[in-house]
C-alpha positions in Angstrom: 83.9 121.8 142.2 83.5 121.7 138.2 81.5 118.9 138.8 78.9 121.1 141.2 78.7 123.7 138.3 78.0 121.4 135.7 75.3 119.4 138.4 73.5 123.1 139.2 73.5 124.4 135.2 71.9 121.2 134.3 69.0 121.7 136.8 68.4 125.5 136.3 68.5 124.4 132.2 65.7 121.9 133.3 64.1 124.1 135.7 63.8 126.7 133.1 62.5 124.4 130.0 60.1 122.4 132.5 58.9 125.8 134.2 55.9 126.1 131.6 54.5 122.5 131.6 54.8 122.4 135.3 52.9 125.9 135.1 50.7 124.4 132.8 51.1 127.7 130.2 50.0 128.2 126.6 52.6 129.3 124.2 51.1 132.2 122.4 49.8 131.7 119.6 50.5 134.4 116.4 49.3 134.6 112.5 52.8 136.2 111.7 53.8 133.2 109.5 50.6 131.9 108.1 49.7 135.7 106.7 53.2 135.5 105.5 52.8 132.3 103.6 49.7 133.5 102.5 51.1 136.4 101.2 53.8 134.7 99.0 50.9 132.5 97.6 49.1 135.7 97.0 52.3 137.1 95.0 52.7 133.9 93.3 49.3 133.7 91.6 49.0 137.4 90.9 52.4 136.8 88.8 51.2 133.8 87.3 47.5 135.9 86.1 50.0 138.6 84.8 52.1 136.3 83.1 48.7 134.9 81.4 47.4 138.3 80.5 51.0 138.9 78.7 50.9 135.8 76.5 47.1 136.5 75.9 47.9 139.5 74.4 51.0 137.6 72.6 49.1 135.0 70.9 46.2 137.8 70.0 49.3 139.6 68.1 50.3 136.9 66.4 46.5 136.0 65.3 47.1 132.7 67.3 43.6 133.5 69.1 40.6 135.5 67.5 39.7 138.9 68.8 36.4 137.4 70.9 38.3 135.6 72.7 41.2 137.9 73.4 38.6 140.0 75.0 36.5 137.4 77.0 40.5 135.8 78.3 41.6 139.4 79.5 38.7 140.0 80.6 39.1 137.0 83.3 42.3 137.9 84.2 42.0 141.1 84.5 39.4 140.8 87.3 41.3 138.0 88.4 44.3 140.3 89.0 41.8 142.8 90.6 40.9 140.0 93.4 44.3 138.8 94.0 45.7 142.7 94.8 42.6 143.5 96.9 43.7 140.2 99.0 47.3 141.1 98.7 46.7 144.7 100.0 43.9 143.2 103.0 46.9 140.6 104.0 49.6 143.7 104.0 47.2 145.8 106.1 46.6 143.1 108.6 50.6 142.5 109.2 52.9 144.7 111.3 54.6 147.3 110.0 58.7 147.0 110.5 59.5 149.5 113.2 56.2 149.6 115.0 55.1 151.9 112.3 51.3 151.8 111.5 50.4 152.8 107.3 50.4 155.8 106.0 53.1 156.8 108.8 56.0 158.3 108.4 
């Protein structure tokens, strides 16, 4: 009796696993993990950019770099930080909100 139940369970499991292959069904593709990975990378770049701006400010106040170099470099890093934040906003707008809510709704 137990042997028959075991065999039936094995056949049912095999049929469930092999059914998509027999029917030639493709798995649905989602961008979820790729978008989340991109968002993590962008947050890391943002953190590095902000840290560079803080380091430049510290070096300027410590007298390690000239005012012209400080202004030039902080300008570059601020532009980079702005671009990264804009990309973060764009990626976050594409991600589904938890609980099925869209942006701007409470």
